[in-house]
C-alpha positions, 0 to 999 in steps of 0.5 A: 869781035866776038860773034854770038848767037842766041838760042831761045826755046821755041816755047810756042811749040809746046803748050807751056807758058813762054819763058825768058831763057836763052843761051848764048853760043860763040861763033868766032873761029868755028865751022858751021857744023860746030856751031850747028852742034852747039846750038843743038846741044843748047836747044836740047838744054832749053827744051828739056826745061820746057817740056817738063810735065808735057802730055807728050814730052818726047814728041814735044821735046823733039819738036821744040829742039828741031823748031829752035835750032831751025829758027836760031840758025835762020836768024843768023846773019851768016849765010852758011848758018841760014843755009844750014837751017834748012 
């Protein structure tokens, strides 16, 4: 069975319209740290798109990435990933 986590940018953290962008990250056969790093990479990609034209892009990018990673890992059914979200 292929396991996936969907990373969706936390557009609520920035003052831009929400988008329907998401990236799927496979979790099959990966450690918690590998998954966390892939989610972080996906969040950076999505948040870069979300913060284009922002008033304070570096601050908003940082907040978007942090919130997106935390929310994504917390929504996982894997207790180890939920713990990694803290």
